[in-house]
HTML snippet that shows the backbone in 3Dmol.js (N, CA, C, O; Angstrom):
<script src="https://3Dmol.org/build/3Dmol-min.js"></script>
<div id="view" style="width:600px;height:400px;position:relative"></div>
<script>
const pdb = `
ATOM      1  N   UNK A   1      42.216-154.205 417.001  1.00  0.00           N
ATOM      2  CA  UNK A   1      40.897-154.724 417.289  1.00  0.00           C
ATOM      3  C   UNK A   1      41.007-156.231 417.489  1.00  0.00           C
ATOM      4  O   UNK A   1      41.690-156.932 416.742  1.00  0.00           O
ATOM      5  N   UNK A   2      40.323-156.700 418.506  1.00  0.00           N
ATOM      6  CA  UNK A   2      40.296-158.134 418.777  1.00  0.00           C
ATOM      7  C   UNK A   2      38.842-158.586 418.926  1.00  0.00           C
ATOM      8  O   UNK A   2      37.919-157.772 418.959  1.00  0.00           O
ATOM      9  N   UNK A   3      38.673-159.866 419.011  1.00  0.00           N
ATOM     10  CA  UNK A   3      37.343-160.429 419.194  1.00  0.00           C
ATOM     11  C   UNK A   3      36.749-159.978 420.535  1.00  0.00           C
ATOM     12  O   UNK A   3      35.529-159.908 420.685  1.00  0.00           O
ATOM     13  N   UNK A   4      37.606-159.680 421.493  1.00  0.00           N
ATOM     14  CA  UNK A   4      37.142-159.169 422.788  1.00  0.00           C
ATOM     15  C   UNK A   4      36.440-157.821 422.618  1.00  0.00           C
ATOM     16  O   UNK A   4      35.425-157.559 423.264  1.00  0.00           O
ATOM     17  N   UNK A   5      36.978-156.979 421.757  1.00  0.00           N
ATOM     18  CA  UNK A   5      36.340-155.689 421.495  1.00  0.00           C
ATOM     19  C   UNK A   5      34.914-155.880 421.001  1.00  0.00           C
ATOM     20  O   UNK A   5      34.009-155.142 421.389  1.00  0.00           O
ATOM     21  N   UNK A   6      34.725-156.858 420.155  1.00  0.00           N
ATOM     22  CA  UNK A   6      33.386-157.140 419.616  1.00  0.00           C
ATOM     23  C   UNK A   6      32.472-157.658 420.718  1.00  0.00           C
ATOM     24  O   UNK A   6      31.299-157.291 420.787  1.00  0.00           O
ATOM     25  N   UNK A   7      33.008-158.499 421.566  1.00  0.00           N
ATOM     26  CA  UNK A   7      32.193-159.072 422.648  1.00  0.00           C
ATOM     27  C   UNK A   7      31.690-158.006 423.616  1.00  0.00           C
ATOM     28  O   UNK A   7      30.665-158.199 424.270  1.00  0.00           O
ATOM     29  N   UNK A   8      32.391-156.896 423.713  1.00  0.00           N
ATOM     30  CA  UNK A   8      32.011-155.833 424.645  1.00  0.00           C
ATOM     31  C   UNK A   8      30.866-154.966 424.111  1.00  0.00           C
ATOM     32  O   UNK A   8      30.237-154.240 424.881  1.00  0.00           O
ATOM     33  N   UNK A   9      30.590-155.031 422.815  1.00  0.00           N
ATOM     34  CA  UNK A   9      29.534-154.202 422.214  1.00  0.00           C
ATOM     35  C   UNK A   9      28.175-154.809 422.531  1.00  0.00           C
ATOM     36  O   UNK A   9      27.951-155.999 422.310  1.00  0.00           O
ATOM     37  N   UNK A  10      27.277-153.994 423.044  1.00  0.00           N
ATOM     38  CA  UNK A  10      25.956-154.490 423.449  1.00  0.00           C
ATOM     39  C   UNK A  10      24.860-154.185 422.431  1.00  0.00           C
ATOM     40  O   UNK A  10      23.857-154.897 422.378  1.00  0.00           O
ATOM     41  N   UNK A  11      25.032-153.157 421.637  1.00  0.00           N
ATOM     42  CA  UNK A  11      24.040-152.766 420.638  1.00  0.00           C
ATOM     43  C   UNK A  11      24.164-153.679 419.409  1.00  0.00           C
ATOM     44  O   UNK A  11      25.266-153.873 418.896  1.00  0.00           O
ATOM     45  N   UNK A  12      23.056-154.231 418.941  1.00  0.00           N
ATOM     46  CA  UNK A  12      23.087-155.195 417.834  1.00  0.00           C
ATOM     47  C   UNK A  12      23.650-154.583 416.551  1.00  0.00           C
ATOM     48  O   UNK A  12      24.448-155.224 415.867  1.00  0.00           O
ATOM     49  N   UNK A  13      23.256-153.374 416.219  1.00  0.00           N
ATOM     50  CA  UNK A  13      23.767-152.740 414.999  1.00  0.00           C
ATOM     51  C   UNK A  13      25.258-152.444 415.114  1.00  0.00           C
ATOM     52  O   UNK A  13      26.016-152.675 414.172  1.00  0.00           O
ATOM     53  N   UNK A  14      25.674-151.933 416.264  1.00  0.00           N
ATOM     54  CA  UNK A  14      27.101-151.655 416.482  1.00  0.00           C
ATOM     55  C   UNK A  14      27.900-152.957 416.464  1.00  0.00           C
ATOM     56  O   UNK A  14      29.025-152.997 415.965  1.00  0.00           O
ATOM     57  N   UNK A  15      27.315-154.011 417.009  1.00  0.00           N
ATOM     58  CA  UNK A  15      27.982-155.316 417.014  1.00  0.00           C
ATOM     59  C   UNK A  15      28.216-155.800 415.579  1.00  0.00           C
ATOM     60  O   UNK A  15      29.306-156.265 415.243  1.00  0.00           O
ATOM     61  N   UNK A  16      27.199-155.688 414.752  1.00  0.00           N
ATOM     62  CA  UNK A  16      27.321-156.110 413.350  1.00  0.00           C
ATOM     63  C   UNK A  16      28.395-155.294 412.635  1.00  0.00           C
ATOM     64  O   UNK A  16      29.174-155.839 411.853  1.00  0.00           O
ATOM     65  N   UNK A  17      28.436-154.000 412.901  1.00  0.00           N
ATOM     66  CA  UNK A  17      29.452-153.141 412.289  1.00  0.00           C
ATOM     67  C   UNK A  17      30.853-153.528 412.761  1.00  0.00           C
ATOM     68  O   UNK A  17      31.796-153.528 411.970  1.00  0.00           O
ATOM     69  N   UNK A  18      30.991-153.853 414.034  1.00  0.00           N
ATOM     70  CA  UNK A  18      32.291-154.251 414.582  1.00  0.00           C
ATOM     71  C   UNK A  18      32.752-155.581 413.984  1.00  0.00           C
ATOM     72  O   UNK A  18      33.931-155.746 413.672  1.00  0.00           O
ATOM     73  N   UNK A  19      31.830-156.524 413.824  1.00  0.00           N
ATOM     74  CA  UNK A  19      32.174-157.813 413.215  1.00  0.00           C
ATOM     75  C   UNK A  19      32.669-157.590 411.787  1.00  0.00           C
ATOM     76  O   UNK A  19      33.670-158.177 411.375  1.00  0.00           O
ATOM     77  N   UNK A  20      31.980-156.758 411.047  1.00  0.00           N
ATOM     78  CA  UNK A  20      32.386-156.463 409.672  1.00  0.00           C
ATOM     79  C   UNK A  20      33.775-155.816 409.651  1.00  0.00           C
ATOM     80  O   UNK A  20      34.621-156.187 408.837  1.00  0.00           O
ATOM     81  N   UNK A  21      34.004-154.871 410.525  1.00  0.00           N
ATOM     82  CA  UNK A  21      35.303-154.184 410.589  1.00  0.00           C
ATOM     83  C   UNK A  21      36.413-155.156 410.977  1.00  0.00           C
ATOM     84  O   UNK A  21      37.503-155.114 410.407  1.00  0.00           O
ATOM     85  N   UNK A  22      36.140-156.034 411.947  1.00  0.00           N
ATOM     86  CA  UNK A  22      37.112-157.039 412.368  1.00  0.00           C
ATOM     87  C   UNK A  22      37.452-157.968 411.205  1.00  0.00           C
ATOM     88  O   UNK A  22      38.621-158.269 410.964  1.00  0.00           O
ATOM     89  N   UNK A  23      36.431-158.419 410.491  1.00  0.00           N
ATOM     90  CA  UNK A  23      36.655-159.308 409.346  1.00  0.00           C
ATOM     91  C   UNK A  23      37.493-158.617 408.275  1.00  0.00           C
ATOM     92  O   UNK A  23      38.357-159.244 407.660  1.00  0.00           O
ATOM     93  N   UNK A  24      37.242-157.324 408.048  1.00  0.00           N
ATOM     94  CA  UNK A  24      38.030-156.567 407.079  1.00  0.00           C
ATOM     95  C   UNK A  24      39.503-156.508 407.496  1.00  0.00           C
ATOM     96  O   UNK A  24      40.395-156.640 406.658  1.00  0.00           O
ATOM     97  N   UNK A  25      39.747-156.310 408.777  1.00  0.00           N
ATOM     98  CA  UNK A  25      41.113-156.276 409.289  1.00  0.00           C
ATOM     99  C   UNK A  25      41.802-157.630 409.121  1.00  0.00           C
ATOM    100  O   UNK A  25      42.961-157.699 408.711  1.00  0.00           O
ATOM    101  N   UNK A  26      41.086-158.694 409.440  1.00  0.00           N
ATOM    102  CA  UNK A  26      41.661-160.047 409.303  1.00  0.00           C
ATOM    103  C   UNK A  26      41.970-160.337 407.835  1.00  0.00           C
ATOM    104  O   UNK A  26      43.051-160.831 407.515  1.00  0.00           O
ATOM    105  N   UNK A  27      41.027-160.033 406.944  1.00  0.00           N
ATOM    106  CA  UNK A  27      41.220-160.257 405.514  1.00  0.00           C
ATOM    107  C   UNK A  27      42.458-159.509 405.025  1.00  0.00           C
ATOM    108  O   UNK A  27      43.277-160.055 404.285  1.00  0.00           O
ATOM    109  N   UNK A  28      42.579-158.275 405.444  1.00  0.00           N
ATOM    110  CA  UNK A  28      43.713-157.443 405.037  1.00  0.00           C
ATOM    111  C   UNK A  28      45.029-157.980 405.600  1.00  0.00           C
ATOM    112  O   UNK A  28      46.041-158.006 404.900  1.00  0.00           O
ATOM    113  N   UNK A  29      45.015-158.403 406.846  1.00  0.00           N
ATOM    114  CA  UNK A  29      46.233-158.907 407.484  1.00  0.00           C
ATOM    115  C   UNK A  29      46.759-160.168 406.798  1.00  0.00           C
ATOM    116  O   UNK A  29      47.967-160.396 406.757  1.00  0.00           O
ATOM    117  N   UNK A  30      45.856-160.980 406.263  1.00  0.00           N
ATOM    118  CA  UNK A  30      46.240-162.233 405.627  1.00  0.00           C
ATOM    119  C   UNK A  30      46.342-162.123 404.109  1.00  0.00           C
ATOM    120  O   UNK A  30      46.499-163.133 403.423  1.00  0.00           O
ATOM    121  N   UNK A  31      46.253-160.905 403.582  1.00  0.00           N
ATOM    122  CA  UNK A  31      46.209-160.707 402.135  1.00  0.00           C
ATOM    123  C   UNK A  31      47.377-161.359 401.398  1.00  0.00           C
ATOM    124  O   UNK A  31      47.186-161.932 400.325  1.00  0.00           O
ATOM    125  N   UNK A  32      48.553-161.281 401.948  1.00  0.00           N
ATOM    126  CA  UNK A  32      49.713-161.855 401.249  1.00  0.00           C
ATOM    127  C   UNK A  32      49.642-163.382 401.154  1.00  0.00           C
ATOM    128  O   UNK A  32      50.393-163.990 400.391  1.00  0.00           O
ATOM    129  N   UNK A  33      48.754-163.994 401.915  1.00  0.00           N
ATOM    130  CA  UNK A  33      48.609-165.452 401.905  1.00  0.00           C
ATOM    131  C   UNK A  33      47.401-165.933 401.107  1.00  0.00           C
ATOM    132  O   UNK A  33      47.174-167.139 401.016  1.00  0.00           O
ATOM    133  N   UNK A  34      46.623-165.023 400.529  1.00  0.00           N
ATOM    134  CA  UNK A  34      45.394-165.393 399.826  1.00  0.00           C
ATOM    135  C   UNK A  34      45.651-166.389 398.692  1.00  0.00           C
ATOM    136  O   UNK A  34      44.900-167.354 398.549  1.00  0.00           O
ATOM    137  N   UNK A  35      46.684-166.179 397.890  1.00  0.00           N
ATOM    138  CA  UNK A  35      46.959-167.094 396.776  1.00  0.00           C
ATOM    139  C   UNK A  35      47.262-168.503 397.289  1.00  0.00           C
ATOM    140  O   UNK A  35      46.816-169.491 396.707  1.00  0.00           O
ATOM    141  N   UNK A  36      48.013-168.585 398.368  1.00  0.00           N
ATOM    142  CA  UNK A  36      48.328-169.897 398.951  1.00  0.00           C
ATOM    143  C   UNK A  36      47.065-170.585 399.440  1.00  0.00           C
ATOM    144  O   UNK A  36      46.871-171.778 399.203  1.00  0.00           O
ATOM    145  N   UNK A  37      46.215-169.842 400.115  1.00  0.00           N
ATOM    146  CA  UNK A  37      44.967-170.418 400.629  1.00  0.00           C
ATOM    147  C   UNK A  37      44.050-170.884 399.507  1.00  0.00           C
ATOM    148  O   UNK A  37      43.406-171.927 399.615  1.00  0.00           O
ATOM    149  N   UNK A  38      43.994-170.101 398.421  1.00  0.00           N
ATOM    150  CA  UNK A  38      43.171-170.513 397.271  1.00  0.00           C
ATOM    151  C   UNK A  38      43.711-171.814 396.669  1.00  0.00           C
ATOM    152  O   UNK A  38      42.942-172.707 396.315  1.00  0.00           O
ATOM    153  N   UNK A  39      45.016-171.910 396.560  1.00  0.00           N
ATOM    154  CA  UNK A  39      45.632-173.122 396.015  1.00  0.00           C
ATOM    155  C   UNK A  39      45.336-174.315 396.916  1.00  0.00           C
ATOM    156  O   UNK A  39      44.999-175.393 396.426  1.00  0.00           O
ATOM    157  N   UNK A  40      45.457-174.133 398.211  1.00  0.00           N
ATOM    158  CA  UNK A  40      45.149-175.211 399.143  1.00  0.00           C
ATOM    159  C   UNK A  40      43.687-175.616 399.028  1.00  0.00           C
ATOM    160  O   UNK A  40      43.371-176.805 399.046  1.00  0.00           O
ATOM    161  N   UNK A  41      42.793-174.641 398.910  1.00  0.00           N
ATOM    162  CA  UNK A  41      41.360-174.948 398.810  1.00  0.00           C
ATOM    163  C   UNK A  41      41.060-175.737 397.544  1.00  0.00           C
ATOM    164  O   UNK A  41      40.204-176.622 397.560  1.00  0.00           O
ATOM    165  N   UNK A  42      41.743-175.436 396.456  1.00  0.00           N
ATOM    166  CA  UNK A  42      41.548-176.173 395.218  1.00  0.00           C
ATOM    167  C   UNK A  42      42.004-177.619 395.361  1.00  0.00           C
ATOM    168  O   UNK A  42      41.417-178.514 394.754  1.00  0.00           O
ATOM    169  N   UNK A  43      43.029-177.854 396.146  1.00  0.00           N
ATOM    170  CA  UNK A  43      43.522-179.206 396.365  1.00  0.00           C
ATOM    171  C   UNK A  43      42.558-180.061 397.184  1.00  0.00           C
ATOM    172  O   UNK A  43      42.610-181.289 397.117  1.00  0.00           O
ATOM    173  N   UNK A  44      41.691-179.429 397.945  1.00  0.00           N
ATOM    174  CA  UNK A  44      40.729-180.154 398.788  1.00  0.00           C
ATOM    175  C   UNK A  44      39.658-180.815 397.944  1.00  0.00           C
ATOM    176  O   UNK A  44      39.189-181.904 398.275  1.00  0.00           O
ATOM    177  N   UNK A  45      39.270-180.174 396.865  1.00  0.00           N
ATOM    178  CA  UNK A  45      38.210-180.727 396.005  1.00  0.00           C
ATOM    179  C   UNK A  45      38.566-182.018 395.452  1.00  0.00           C
ATOM    180  O   UNK A  45      37.782-182.610 394.711  1.00  0.00           O
TER     181      UNK A  45
END
`;
const viewer = $3Dmol.createViewer("view");
viewer.addModel(pdb, "pdb");
viewer.setStyle({}, {cartoon: {color: "spectrum"}});
viewer.zoomTo();
viewer.render();
</script>
């Protein structure tokens, strides 16, 4: 799934569902980096 797939959806409810599904895929794909990102975010404060 890519952002292009989401752009092709015309129905508002289907679009919202696709965005949620895309975000879930991205979150999952980057899961092994979550601890690093949290550490970096803490350093920003």
